[in-house]
PABA-663020 format. One record per residue: residue in three letters; z, x, y of N, C-alpha, C in turn; chain. Coordinates in pm, 1 decimal. Last residue first. Layout:
REM PABA-663020
+------+----------+----------+----------+----------+----------+----------+----------+----------+----------+-----+
| type |      npz |      npx |      npy |     capz |     capx |     capy |      cpz |      cpx |      cpy | mol |
+------+----------+----------+----------+----------+----------+----------+----------+----------+----------+-----+
|  ALA |        Z |        X |        Y |        Z |        X |        Y |        Z |        X |        Y |   A |
...
+------+----------+----------+----------+----------+----------+----------+----------+----------+----------+-----+
***
This chain:
REM PABA-663020
+------+----------+----------+----------+----------+----------+----------+----------+----------+----------+-----+
| type |      npz |      npx |      npy |     capz |     capx |     capy |      cpz |      cpx |      cpy | mol |
+------+----------+----------+----------+----------+----------+----------+----------+----------+----------+-----+
|  PRO |  11845.5 |   9557.8 |   7842.4 |  11888.9 |   9653.4 |   7946.5 |  11776.8 |   9745.2 |   7990.7 |   A |
|  GLN |  11707.0 |   9231.0 |   7813.3 |  11716.1 |   9367.1 |   7762.1 |  11757.1 |   9461.8 |   7874.5 |   A |
|  LYS |  11669.1 |   8962.7 |   7858.8 |  11798.7 |   9020.4 |   7897.8 |  11816.1 |   9162.4 |   7845.0 |   A |
|  ASP |  11439.1 |   8855.8 |   7756.4 |  11449.3 |   8864.4 |   7901.6 |  11582.0 |   8922.3 |   7950.8 |   A |
|  LEU |  11490.1 |   8855.5 |   7479.6 |  11388.3 |   8946.0 |   7535.8 |  11403.9 |   8963.9 |   7685.2 |   A |
|  PRO |  11850.0 |   8835.5 |   7418.2 |  11715.7 |   8778.9 |   7433.2 |  11619.3 |   8880.2 |   7495.7 |   A |
|  LYS |  12034.2 |   9056.4 |   7196.8 |  12010.9 |   8998.4 |   7329.2 |  11871.3 |   8936.9 |   7332.6 |   A |
|  ASP |  12046.1 |   9190.6 |   6964.0 |  12144.1 |   9083.2 |   6982.1 |  12136.4 |   9020.5 |   7120.7 |   A |
|  VAL |  11880.2 |   9402.7 |   6970.7 |  11826.8 |   9281.2 |   6908.6 |  11924.4 |   9163.7 |   6918.0 |   A |
|  ASP |  11833.3 |   9617.3 |   7228.0 |  11940.4 |   9544.3 |   7162.0 |  11886.4 |   9413.3 |   7105.2 |   A |
|  VAL |  11600.8 |   9721.8 |   7325.1 |  11707.9 |   9814.7 |   7291.7 |  11810.5 |   9746.1 |   7202.2 |   A |
|  VAL |  11269.4 |   9695.4 |   7383.7 |  11382.1 |   9625.5 |   7322.1 |  11480.8 |   9728.8 |   7269.4 |   A |
|  VAL |  11109.2 |   9717.8 |   7671.3 |  11154.5 |   9808.1 |   7565.7 |  11280.2 |   9743.3 |   7507.3 |   A |
|  VAL |  10850.2 |   9525.9 |   7794.6 |  10992.7 |   9526.1 |   7761.7 |  11019.5 |   9623.5 |   7647.1 |   A |
|  ASN |  10584.4 |   9491.2 |   7832.8 |  10655.1 |   9567.8 |   7935.8 |  10804.9 |   9577.8 |   7908.3 |   A |
|  PRO |  10480.4 |   9324.7 |   7636.1 |  10449.9 |   9467.8 |   7631.2 |  10520.3 |   9552.9 |   7736.2 |   A |
|  ARG |  10554.2 |   9079.3 |   7478.8 |  10622.6 |   9127.0 |   7599.1 |  10603.7 |   9279.0 |   7608.8 |   A |
|  GLU |  10405.9 |   9050.1 |   7251.3 |  10399.7 |   8940.0 |   7349.1 |  10471.4 |   8974.7 |   7479.3 |   A |
|  PRO |  10469.9 |   9285.2 |   7102.4 |  10339.7 |   9270.8 |   7168.9 |  10332.3 |   9158.6 |   7272.0 |   A |
|  VAL |  10755.1 |   9463.2 |   7125.2 |  10713.5 |   9325.3 |   7099.4 |  10582.9 |   9302.0 |   7174.1 |   A |
|  TYR |  10919.0 |   9740.0 |   6989.1 |  10807.5 |   9695.1 |   7073.2 |  10766.7 |   9555.4 |   7029.1 |   A |
|  PHE |  11238.1 |   9893.2 |   6992.1 |  11145.8 |   9796.3 |   6934.0 |  11041.7 |   9755.5 |   7037.5 |   A |
|  PHE |  11354.5 |  10228.5 |   6925.9 |  11348.6 |  10107.4 |   7007.5 |  11254.2 |  10012.1 |   6935.9 |   A |
|  TYR |  11555.0 |  10503.8 |   6809.8 |  11449.4 |  10403.2 |   6796.2 |  11466.0 |  10292.4 |   6898.8 |   A |
|  THR |  11598.8 |  10853.8 |   6738.1 |  11643.8 |  10727.8 |   6795.7 |  11528.5 |  10628.8 |   6785.1 |   A |
|  PHE |  11701.8 |  11165.2 |   6598.7 |  11610.4 |  11051.6 |   6605.1 |  11678.5 |  10929.4 |   6665.3 |   A |
|  VAL |  11694.0 |  11516.6 |   6675.3 |  11764.7 |  11395.8 |   6633.3 |  11670.6 |  11277.5 |   6657.5 |   A |
|  GLU |  11629.7 |  11854.2 |   6602.4 |  11574.9 |  11725.3 |   6644.3 |  11660.8 |  11612.4 |   6587.9 |   A |
|  VAL |  11830.7 |  12121.5 |   6712.2 |  11790.1 |  12035.3 |   6601.7 |  11739.0 |  11902.6 |   6658.6 |   A |
|  PRO |  11809.6 |  12456.7 |   6836.9 |  11822.0 |  12311.8 |   6859.6 |  11764.4 |  12232.4 |   6741.7 |   A |
|  LYS |  11987.1 |  12721.6 |   6671.8 |  11861.2 |  12661.4 |   6716.8 |  11880.8 |  12511.3 |   6737.4 |   A |
|  GLY |  12215.9 |  12827.1 |   6558.5 |  12181.5 |  12869.4 |   6693.0 |  12052.3 |  12810.6 |   6747.8 |   A |
|  ASP |  12239.8 |  12689.8 |   6317.0 |  12208.6 |  12833.5 |   6314.5 |  12158.9 |  12881.4 |   6451.2 |   A |
|  LYS |  12181.2 |  12411.7 |   6497.4 |  12200.9 |  12457.1 |   6360.3 |  12152.9 |  12601.2 |   6355.1 |   A |
|  MET |  12289.8 |  12175.0 |   6740.9 |  12243.9 |  12309.5 |   6704.9 |  12271.9 |  12336.5 |   6557.6 |   A |
|  LYS |  12218.8 |  11920.5 |   6963.4 |  12266.4 |  11953.5 |   6829.3 |  12207.0 |  12089.1 |   6793.6 |   A |
|  PRO |  12306.4 |  11789.2 |   7280.1 |  12232.4 |  11888.2 |   7202.4 |  12299.8 |  11914.6 |   7067.0 |   A |
|  LYS |  12345.5 |  11436.4 |   7299.8 |  12403.7 |  11568.9 |   7317.3 |  12324.3 |  11667.7 |   7231.1 |   A |
|  PRO |  12064.5 |  11239.3 |   7411.8 |  12170.0 |  11272.6 |   7316.0 |  12225.4 |  11411.6 |   7345.9 |   A |
|  PRO |  12026.4 |  11103.1 |   7747.1 |  11984.4 |  11188.8 |   7635.7 |  12098.9 |  11215.9 |   7538.6 |   A |
|  GLU |  11970.9 |  10866.6 |   7924.1 |  12091.5 |  10889.6 |   7844.0 |  12055.9 |  10976.1 |   7723.8 |   A |
|  ALA |  11726.5 |  10904.5 |   8047.1 |  11838.5 |  10854.0 |   8127.4 |  11971.9 |  10875.6 |   8055.9 |   A |
|  GLN |  11559.1 |  10974.1 |   7839.9 |  11594.4 |  11075.5 |   7939.4 |  11714.0 |  11033.0 |   8024.4 |   A |
|  ILE |  11535.6 |  10725.8 |   7713.0 |  11597.3 |  10837.5 |   7641.1 |  11643.5 |  10943.9 |   7740.7 |   A |
|  LYS |  11405.2 |  10583.3 |   7912.7 |  11536.2 |  10537.1 |   7866.3 |  11609.3 |  10649.3 |   7793.5 |   A |
|  LYS |  11166.8 |  10728.2 |   7924.6 |  11255.8 |  10726.8 |   8042.3 |  11396.4 |  10683.0 |   8002.7 |   A |
|  LYS |  11056.6 |  10660.1 |   7677.6 |  11098.0 |  10798.6 |   7701.1 |  11191.7 |  10809.3 |   7821.3 |   A |
|  ALA |  10998.4 |  10391.3 |   7731.1 |  11096.0 |  10424.4 |   7626.6 |  11147.4 |  10567.3 |   7645.7 |   A |
|  ALA |  10802.0 |  10424.4 |   7927.5 |  10925.9 |  10353.0 |   7960.4 |  11035.0 |  10384.0 |   7857.7 |   A |
|  LYS |  10602.2 |  10554.0 |   7778.5 |  10663.6 |  10622.2 |   7893.5 |  10797.3 |  10557.3 |   7930.2 |   A |
|  ILE |  10542.6 |  10347.5 |   7598.1 |  10593.9 |  10475.5 |   7547.8 |  10663.0 |  10551.9 |   7660.4 |   A |
|  TRP |  10439.0 |  10158.0 |   7776.8 |  10560.6 |  10126.7 |   7700.4 |  10624.7 |  10255.6 |   7649.6 |   A |
|  ALA |  10210.1 |  10290.0 |   7867.1 |  10314.7 |  10254.2 |   7964.7 |  10446.7 |  10222.8 |   7893.2 |   A |
|  ASP |  10054.6 |  10304.4 |   7633.7 |  10110.5 |  10426.8 |   7692.4 |  10224.1 |  10396.3 |   7789.3 |   A |
|  PRO |  10119.5 |  10044.6 |   7390.7 |  10059.8 |  10092.6 |   7516.2 |  10130.1 |  10218.5 |   7568.6 |   A |
|  ILE |  10071.7 |  10031.3 |   7047.8 |  10171.7 |  10059.1 |   7150.8 |  10106.0 |  10113.2 |   7277.8 |   A |
|  ILE |   9828.3 |   9993.0 |   6893.7 |   9930.4 |   9889.9 |   6910.6 |  10018.1 |   9912.2 |   7033.4 |   A |
|  LYS |   9662.8 |  10208.2 |   6870.1 |   9600.5 |  10075.9 |   6885.4 |   9702.6 |   9967.5 |   6919.9 |   A |
|  ALA |   9833.1 |  10419.4 |   6834.6 |   9743.2 |  10422.7 |   6950.1 |   9679.0 |  10286.5 |   6975.3 |   A |
|  ALA |   9957.0 |  10364.6 |   6587.4 |  10030.3 |  10346.0 |   6713.0 |   9938.9 |  10340.3 |   6834.0 |   A |
|  ASP |   9858.1 |  10201.2 |   6322.9 |   9802.9 |  10303.7 |   6411.7 |   9860.9 |  10279.5 |   6550.6 |   A |
|  VAL |  10097.9 |  10140.3 |   6067.0 |  10032.0 |  10096.3 |   6188.9 |   9977.6 |  10215.7 |   6266.3 |   A |
|  SER |  10088.3 |  10077.8 |   5712.2 |  10139.7 |  10145.0 |   5831.2 |  10050.4 |  10109.3 |   5949.7 |   A |
|  LYS |  10099.7 |   9754.2 |   5544.3 |  10037.1 |   9880.6 |   5582.6 |  10106.9 |   9945.3 |   5701.1 |   A |
|  GLY |  10226.7 |   9507.2 |   5508.0 |  10250.1 |   9615.8 |   5414.5 |  10199.6 |   9750.6 |   5459.8 |   A |
|  HIS |  10412.7 |   9270.8 |   5685.5 |  10292.2 |   9353.3 |   5682.8 |  10320.9 |   9473.9 |   5594.1 |   A |
|  GLY |  10663.3 |   9151.5 |   5685.7 |  10553.6 |   9079.0 |   5622.8 |  10422.3 |   9155.5 |   5618.7 |   A |
|  LYS |  10769.3 |   9282.6 |   5991.9 |  10808.4 |   9212.8 |   5868.9 |  10688.4 |   9135.8 |   5814.0 |   A |
|  PRO |  10558.6 |   9546.5 |   6116.2 |  10634.8 |   9422.7 |   6132.1 |  10666.1 |   9361.7 |   5995.7 |   A |
|  THR |  10613.2 |   9894.6 |   6053.7 |  10531.5 |   9774.5 |   6039.3 |  10617.7 |   9650.9 |   6059.4 |   A |
|  GLY |  10682.1 |  10162.2 |   6289.9 |  10698.8 |  10087.2 |   6165.6 |  10609.4 |   9964.7 |   6163.8 |   A |
|  VAL |  10558.5 |  10452.7 |   6409.0 |  10567.0 |  10310.7 |   6440.2 |  10575.9 |  10238.7 |   6307.2 |   A |
|  GLU |  10701.3 |  10776.8 |   6472.0 |  10641.4 |  10676.9 |   6383.8 |  10656.9 |  10537.2 |   6441.5 |   A |
|  VAL |  10754.5 |  10959.5 |   6681.9 |  10741.5 |  11004.7 |   6544.4 |  10663.2 |  10904.3 |   6460.7 |   A |
|  MET |  10701.2 |  11070.5 |   6999.0 |  10699.2 |  10950.4 |   6917.0 |  10667.9 |  10994.6 |   6774.9 |   A |
|  ARG |  10926.6 |  11308.8 |   7138.7 |  10797.0 |  11276.8 |   7077.5 |  10809.9 |  11148.3 |   6997.9 |   A |
|  ILE |  11077.5 |  11501.0 |   7387.0 |  11072.1 |  11370.7 |   7320.5 |  10932.5 |  11350.3 |   7262.9 |   A |
|  THR |  11308.9 |  11737.7 |   7480.5 |  11171.4 |  11720.0 |   7434.5 |  11169.6 |  11590.9 |   7353.4 |   A |
|  PRO |  11533.5 |  11672.8 |   7757.2 |  11503.2 |  11690.6 |   7615.5 |  11352.3 |  11678.3 |   7589.4 |   A |
|  SER |  11579.9 |  11867.8 |   8050.3 |  11533.7 |  11743.4 |   7988.1 |  11501.3 |  11768.1 |   7841.3 |   A |
|  THR |  11875.7 |  12070.9 |   8087.6 |  11730.6 |  12052.2 |   8082.4 |  11695.9 |  11919.6 |   8015.5 |   A |
|  SER |  12152.5 |  12077.5 |   8074.0 |  12090.1 |  12081.7 |   8206.2 |  11938.7 |  12057.5 |   8202.5 |   A |
|  ASN |  12250.8 |  12087.1 |   7818.1 |  12283.8 |  11969.7 |   7899.2 |  12208.4 |  11965.8 |   8031.3 |   A |
|  SER |  11983.2 |  12203.0 |   7608.7 |  12108.1 |  12222.3 |   7682.3 |  12131.9 |  12098.3 |   7766.3 |   A |
|  THR |  11795.7 |  12095.0 |   7430.3 |  11830.9 |  12236.8 |   7422.9 |  11958.9 |  12268.7 |   7497.7 |   A |
|  ALA |  11718.4 |  11829.4 |   7223.7 |  11785.4 |  11867.0 |   7348.0 |  11832.0 |  12011.3 |   7334.0 |   A |
|  THR |  11471.0 |  11646.5 |   7095.5 |  11530.5 |  11779.2 |   7082.9 |  11587.3 |  11817.8 |   7218.3 |   A |
|  VAL |  11400.4 |  11355.4 |   6928.6 |  11451.9 |  11410.4 |   7053.8 |  11517.5 |  11545.5 |   7023.8 |   A |
|  GLY |  11160.3 |  11129.7 |   6811.7 |  11235.2 |  11251.0 |   6784.7 |  11274.2 |  11313.0 |   6917.3 |   A |
|  PHE |  11155.5 |  10776.2 |   6774.8 |  11132.6 |  10893.7 |   6858.6 |  11218.2 |  11009.3 |   6808.7 |   A |
|  ILE |  11006.9 |  10491.8 |   6634.1 |  11102.3 |  10601.7 |   6619.0 |  11058.8 |  10720.8 |   6703.3 |   A |
|  VAL |  10994.1 |  10153.7 |   6667.1 |  10927.4 |  10276.2 |   6711.0 |  11033.2 |  10386.8 |   6711.9 |   A |
|  PRO |  10931.4 |   9850.4 |   6502.5 |  11027.2 |   9957.8 |   6528.4 |  10950.7 |  10085.1 |   6563.1 |   A |
|  TYR |  10782.3 |   9567.8 |   6638.2 |  10755.7 |   9696.7 |   6576.0 |  10868.9 |   9794.3 |   6605.2 |   A |
|  ILE |  10743.4 |   9228.4 |   6580.5 |  10825.7 |   9330.0 |   6644.1 |  10805.8 |   9459.4 |   6565.5 |   A |
|  GLN |  10623.1 |   8900.8 |   6609.5 |  10596.4 |   9038.3 |   6570.9 |  10682.1 |   9134.4 |   6651.4 |   A |
|  PHE |  10658.1 |   8579.8 |   6484.6 |  10712.4 |   8676.5 |   6580.2 |  10688.7 |   8818.2 |   6527.7 |   A |
|  SER |  10595.0 |   8398.7 |   6293.7 |  10481.9 |   8455.6 |   6368.1 |  10526.9 |   8563.1 |   6468.6 |   A |
|  PRO |  10833.8 |   8302.7 |   6189.5 |  10750.9 |   8390.1 |   6105.1 |  10633.1 |   8453.7 |   6179.8 |   A |
|  ASP |  11132.0 |   8278.1 |   6332.3 |  10992.1 |   8259.1 |   6371.7 |  10902.7 |   8354.2 |   6291.8 |   A |
|  LYS |  11391.8 |   8343.0 |   6242.7 |  11348.0 |   8203.2 |   6243.2 |  11198.7 |   8182.3 |   6267.9 |   A |
|  LYS |  11435.7 |   8621.6 |   6257.6 |  11471.7 |   8548.2 |   6135.8 |  11404.6 |   8411.6 |   6128.3 |   A |
|  LEU |  11349.3 |   8679.7 |   6514.7 |  11288.3 |   8749.6 |   6402.4 |  11314.8 |   8675.0 |   6271.9 |   A |
|  ARG |  11527.9 |   8528.1 |   6663.9 |  11385.5 |   8494.6 |   6666.9 |  11312.9 |   8558.0 |   6549.0 |   A |
|  GLU |  11762.3 |   8665.5 |   6616.1 |  11748.5 |   8525.4 |   6572.9 |  11602.0 |   8486.2 |   6563.9 |   A |
|  GLY |  11694.9 |   8915.1 |   6738.7 |  11728.0 |   8906.9 |   6597.0 |  11713.2 |   8765.6 |   6541.6 |   A |
|  VAL |  11664.9 |   8838.8 |   7005.4 |  11550.2 |   8896.2 |   6934.6 |  11573.6 |   8885.7 |   6784.2 |   A |
|  THR |  11824.3 |   8520.6 |   7071.7 |  11821.0 |   8665.9 |   7064.9 |  11697.9 |   8712.5 |   6988.1 |   A |
|  GLN |  11737.7 |   8258.7 |   7290.0 |  11744.7 |   8305.4 |   7152.5 |  11737.0 |   8458.3 |   7149.0 |   A |
|  ALA |  11681.9 |   8176.1 |   7537.7 |  11814.9 |   8231.4 |   7519.0 |  11833.5 |   8284.8 |   7377.5 |   A |
|  SER |  11436.0 |   8062.0 |   7514.4 |  11442.7 |   8187.7 |   7586.4 |  11579.3 |   8253.2 |   7570.1 |   A |
|  ALA |  11511.2 |   7837.7 |   7366.7 |  11413.4 |   7930.9 |   7310.3 |  11420.5 |   8064.6 |   7381.9 |   A |
|  SER |  11682.7 |   7710.2 |   7542.0 |  11738.9 |   7764.6 |   7418.5 |  11641.6 |   7861.0 |   7352.7 |   A |
|  ALA |  11504.2 |   7638.9 |   7747.0 |  11613.4 |   7732.0 |   7775.8 |  11669.1 |   7791.7 |   7647.6 |   A |
|  VAL |  11343.7 |   7458.7 |   7609.3 |  11283.6 |   7578.8 |   7666.9 |  11392.0 |   7682.7 |   7692.6 |   A |
|  SER |  11533.3 |   7262.8 |   7548.8 |  11464.4 |   7332.6 |   7439.2 |  11397.9 |   7459.5 |   7489.2 |   A |
|  GLY |  11613.8 |   7184.1 |   7807.3 |  11710.8 |   7241.8 |   7713.3 |  11644.0 |   7316.8 |   7601.0 |   A |
|  LEU |  11379.7 |   7073.4 |   7906.4 |  11435.8 |   7192.5 |   7969.8 |  11535.7 |   7262.4 |   7877.8 |   A |
|  LEU |  11364.7 |   6854.7 |   7728.0 |  11257.5 |   6953.7 |   7735.4 |  11309.4 |   7083.8 |   7796.1 |   A |
|  LEU |  11599.6 |   6718.5 |   7792.4 |  11578.4 |   6767.4 |   7655.7 |  11471.3 |   6875.9 |   7653.1 |   A |
|  MET |  11547.0 |   6657.0 |   8060.6 |  11660.7 |   6743.1 |   8028.0 |  11646.1 |   6800.5 |   7886.9 |   A |
|  LEU |  11326.5 |   6484.8 |   8029.0 |  11311.6 |   6609.5 |   8103.5 |  11424.0 |   6706.9 |   8069.8 |   A |
|  GLY |  11451.1 |   6274.5 |   7888.9 |  11339.4 |   6348.7 |   7830.0 |  11319.1 |   6483.4 |   7897.0 |   A |
|  VAL |  11634.6 |   6191.1 |   8084.2 |  11684.0 |   6242.9 |   7956.5 |  11574.7 |   6325.2 |   7888.3 |   A |
|  PHE |  11450.8 |   6102.1 |   8282.2 |  11548.1 |   6206.8 |   8312.7 |  11599.2 |   6272.4 |   8183.2 |   A |
|  ARG |  11319.0 |   5898.1 |   8145.2 |  11244.3 |   6013.9 |   8196.0 |  11337.2 |   6131.6 |   8221.5 |   A |
|  LEU |  11539.2 |   5725.3 |   8102.5 |  11466.6 |   5782.7 |   7988.6 |  11385.8 |   5905.1 |   8031.0 |   A |
|  LEU |  11602.0 |   5662.9 |   8369.5 |  11701.3 |   5729.7 |   8285.8 |  11632.5 |   5796.0 |   8166.1 |   A |
|  ARG |  11369.9 |   5527.7 |   8443.4 |  11409.4 |   5650.8 |   8513.6 |  11507.7 |   5731.6 |   8429.7 |   A |
|  LEU |  11386.5 |   5311.6 |   8267.2 |  11273.4 |   5404.1 |   8259.5 |  11306.5 |   5536.3 |   8328.7 |   A |
|  SER |  11623.2 |   5191.1 |   8358.6 |  11614.7 |   5240.2 |   8221.1 |  11501.9 |   5340.4 |   8206.4 |   A |
|  THR |  11543.5 |   5117.7 |   8615.1 |  11653.7 |   5211.3 |   8599.8 |  11650.5 |   5272.8 |   8460.2 |   A |
|  MET |  11345.0 |   4933.2 |   8548.5 |  11309.7 |   5052.4 |   8625.1 |  11418.0 |   5160.0 |   8610.1 |   A |
|  GLN |  11501.3 |   4739.1 |   8416.6 |  11393.6 |   4807.8 |   8344.9 |  11355.7 |   4937.2 |   8417.1 |   A |
|  THR |  11669.1 |   4658.1 |   8626.5 |  11728.4 |   4717.0 |   8506.7 |  11623.7 |   4794.5 |   8428.4 |   A |
|  HIS |  11481.2 |   4546.5 |   8801.6 |  11559.9 |   4660.9 |   8845.8 |  11620.2 |   4734.1 |   8724.8 |   A |
|  ASN |  11395.8 |   4331.0 |   8646.6 |  11300.8 |   4434.5 |   8687.5 |  11374.4 |   4563.0 |   8725.6 |   A |
|  SER |  11636.4 |   4185.5 |   8638.2 |  11574.7 |   4231.8 |   8513.7 |  11477.2 |   4346.4 |   8542.3 |   A |
|  SER |  11671.8 |   4129.4 |   8909.9 |  11774.2 |   4204.2 |   8838.5 |  11716.8 |   4263.8 |   8710.3 |   A |
|  ASP |  11443.2 |   3976.9 |   8960.8 |  11468.3 |   4099.8 |   9034.9 |  11566.3 |   4189.0 |   8960.0 |   A |
|  GLU |  11491.1 |   3758.1 |   8792.2 |  11376.5 |   3845.5 |   8764.7 |  11393.0 |   3978.8 |   8836.5 |   A |
|  CYS |  11716.2 |   3648.8 |   8921.1 |  11729.0 |   3693.6 |   8782.3 |  11614.8 |   3788.9 |   8747.4 |   A |
|  SER |  11613.5 |   3570.0 |   9162.2 |  11715.8 |   3673.6 |   9161.6 |  11731.5 |   3731.9 |   9021.6 |   A |
|  THR |  11259.1 |   3526.7 |   9132.0 |  11397.2 |   3480.6 |   9140.7 |  11491.8 |   3598.6 |   9133.6 |   A |
|  MET |  10975.5 |   3561.5 |   9327.3 |  11059.7 |   3609.1 |   9221.1 |  11200.8 |   3556.7 |   9241.6 |   A |
+------+----------+----------+----------+----------+----------+----------+----------+----------+----------+-----+
***
């Protein structure tokens, strides 16, 4: 091989390495941006993304006792018209985790005519991440509090 062929070969190898590196960076960037996408953005942009609003009723009697918590309703994902059978969709472990979040920061007791009043709160359930209780749709799934 002549010196010119060596130089040409070296340039081609360097170009191929550079192209592989750029391709890898683009791939990593697209994966990172998908995971960095907020729940709200994903809901708007991905028609196959399913998210269920789950409403809980909370009755707090005093600041010293744990509130009574019950799951009131599971909403339907965007694009679905029927109501949802919660027992078939929401796992018990997720419900327990959501109740723990409520117990960790219970609402202040509300009274009406001397009796405790039920107040309502909600979280979101995402079937593809059944262990995540979505609290904030402005954060990615992997950054939920």
